C-alpha positions, 0 to 999 in steps of 0.5 A: 376522270373523263366521262360522257354527257350527251355523247360529249366527253367532259373532263374534270367534273361537272360544268359550272352552273350559269350563275357561276360563269364569268361575265364575258361568258354570260355576255356571249350566252346572252347574245346567243339568246340565253335569257337566263344569262342576261338575267344573271348579268342584270342582277349583278349590276341592278343595284348600281344601275338603280342607284344611278337612275335614282341619282339622275332622276331624283325619283325612286319610282321613275328610276325603277321604271327607267331601269326596267325599260333600260333592261328591256332595251339592253336585252334587245340590243345585247347583240350590238355589244362589241366589248369595246368597253366593260359590260357594266360601262355599256349598261351604264350607257343604256340606263343613262340614255333612258334617264336622259329620255325621261329628263327630256320630257320633264324637269326632275323632281327634287333629289331629297336623298342622294345617299341615305347613309349621309343622313345618319347623325348623333343628334337631332340638330345634326340630323336636321342640318344634314337633311337641310344640306341634302335638300339644298344639294338636291335643289342645286343638282336639279338646277344643273343642265341635264348633261352636267348632272349626268356627268357629275353623278357618274363621276362624283357619286358612282366613282367612274373615270372620265374614259368610262363617262365618255363611253357612257355619254357619247361625249369626248373626254374633254367634254366630260371634263368640262361638264364636270368642272362646270357642274362643280363650279355651279354646285360650289357656288350654290352650296357656299352657305353650307360650308 
């Protein structure tokens, strides 16, 4: 059934609400200056982006600040997004760049909890062992060069592929593979007593 809305003919019912739109449509609307569309995009990706920032920076407060700054950066730069990669990959890159800026100004604090669910256990003894292991891993991650840590976190904790990591970091896929390999070797050496 056709009707009119503001002089335009519509077909098939009401237009979808902004929150129900697919990602490419939201991106186009955000690029046209629609703040609401950008807010929806940010909300859709916020948990993963925050998790990345915490894992790279090791401090929830700093991660929250970095994420907020990264979202502002993304809003200012949304017009530069060309769709060469997924929007989520582009956002990972914006957040990673912000985190790297923070890392350049200081050394990270210990990553005391990479994944809180890993600390759950059946006994207090096991809980203490898991906590100590996580603290050791956090210390080992802190000892990695920033480029190695970012690539390792994106691959091992976020589950991203080498191509996406290359887009995010601006490095070649070969460089990403090399960084992840070096990070794995260094972490394995440091974590050997925990096997």
